[in-house]
N, C-alpha and C positions, 0 to 999 in steps of 0.2 A: 784482645781483652777477654773474649769468651774462653779461650784455651786456658788462661790462668785460673779462671773460676772453676773450670772442670778439674784442673790439676789440684787445686786446693781442696775440692770436695773429695777427690780420691785420697789425698793425704790424710784428711780428717776422718775418713771412714774407718781407719784403723782404731780398734778399741784395745786398750791395754789394761791388764789386771795384775796386780801384785799378789802372788800366791803365798809367798813366804818371805819374811825378813828375819834373819838370824844374826845375833851378835856373836862373832867368832873371835878367838884370841890366839895370838901367836906368842910363844915364850921366846924372848930374846935376852941378850946379855943383861940389859938394864931392868928387866922385869917382863910384864905382860903388855903386848901391844893389841889394843882393841880395834876391830874393824867390823863392817857389816856386809852380809851377803844377801842379795835380793834375787828371788826367782820370779821371773815375769813371763806372762803369756800375752802375745798380741795376735789379733785376728780381725778379719774384716767381715765376719759372719756370712761369707760368700764363697767358702771353700779354700781360703788361704789362712794358714796358721803358723806360728813360730814360738819357740820356747827359748828364753835366754837367761843367763846368770850374770850378775855384776857384783864386784867386790870393791868397796871403797871405805874411807875413814868415816864417812857420814852416809846416812840413809839415802838422801837425795842423789848423791853421786853414784851410789850403788844402783839405784833405780835407773838413772840415765844410762849407765853402762849396760844394764840388763836389757833395756829397750834396744840399744845399738846391737847387742849380741843376738837378740831375738830376730831383728830385721835381717841379719846375716843368714839365719837358719830357717827361712820361710819355705814352706812346702805348699803345693796346691793339691787338693784332694777332689776326687770325683764324687758328686752328690747325685742322688736319684731325684726324680721329680717330687717325691714325698719328703725330701730333706733327710734322707737316711743314707746308709752306705750300701754299695751294690751286693756285698756278700760278707759272711762271717770271716773274721781274721784274728790272729794272735799277734802280739808284739812284745818285745823284751828290751830291757835296758838294765844292765847289772843283774841284780837278783829280782827285780820287779818284772812281773809278767802281767799281761793284760789280755782279756778276751773281749772282743767287740762283736756284737750281733745286730743286724738290722731288726727293727722292731715295727710293730703295727702302727698305722697312722693314728695320731692322737695320743700315743702312749707317753710321749715326752722323753726327756733324757733321764734314763735310770742309771745313775753312776754316782760315785762319791769322790770327795777330795779334789785333787788337782785334775783328775780325769774328767770330772764334770765341767770344770772351767774350760779345759782345752776343747772339749766337744761342743760346748755352747758357743765359744768364740769362733769355732770353725764354721758355724752355721748349721750344724746337725741338730734336727729337732726330734727325731724318733730313733732312739738307739738304746741298747742294753749293754752295759759294760760291767766287767768284774775284775777287780784287782786281786792278784794272787802273789804270794811271796812277801815282798817288801812293802812297808808302809811309807817309804821315803818319798817325799813330795816331788822332788826333782826327777828321780828315776821313774816314777809313775807317769809324770808328764812326758818324759822322753820316750817311754814305752808306748804311749798312745800315739805319739808322733811317728814312731817306728812302724806301728800297725797301719796308720793312715797312709803312710808313704808307700806301703806295699800293696795298697788297694789297686785293683784293675777294673776297667770297664769291660763290658761284653765285647765291644769293638776291638780293644787291645788284645783280649784273650783270643779272639778269632784270628787276628793278624799273626800272633805268636804261633798258633797251631796250624796256620796256613789253610784255614777253611773259611767258608762263607758264614756271615753273621747268622743267617737263617738256620744253619745246621746246629747251632748251639742250643736253640730252644727245643 
């Protein structure tokens, strides 16, 4: 019985936010066909994050598809003890570029748009982010995911360079 309760708590710990809902049209033989596109971000505020897109004839269906898509694209990121990232990094997706820098303790999340939502749901509390190029909501969210996916811990970097961890400092 206890295992089920723990499992339910883990499943319920995922928080989802709808970043954008757009009404899109497709021109067909009989006229215009309306549908909806929803961009969603899910995260457990503990280093796991995912971005998904769903399209359907109604908003609720699009949101459900978006959640399913986001769960397929979940990544785990390394967080420091101050809930920041280990080092500065850049990310891209399409024309959207993003710069992420670790920030001082207590400075909060300094970011805008979908970037802020992604970083907050990932559990990052102290970071500075800058969007460059595109203002597209989906591409900026994916650019943040790209940057966070390329983060390395000191331990991983030491293993890649075949040196001891103490030599990095």
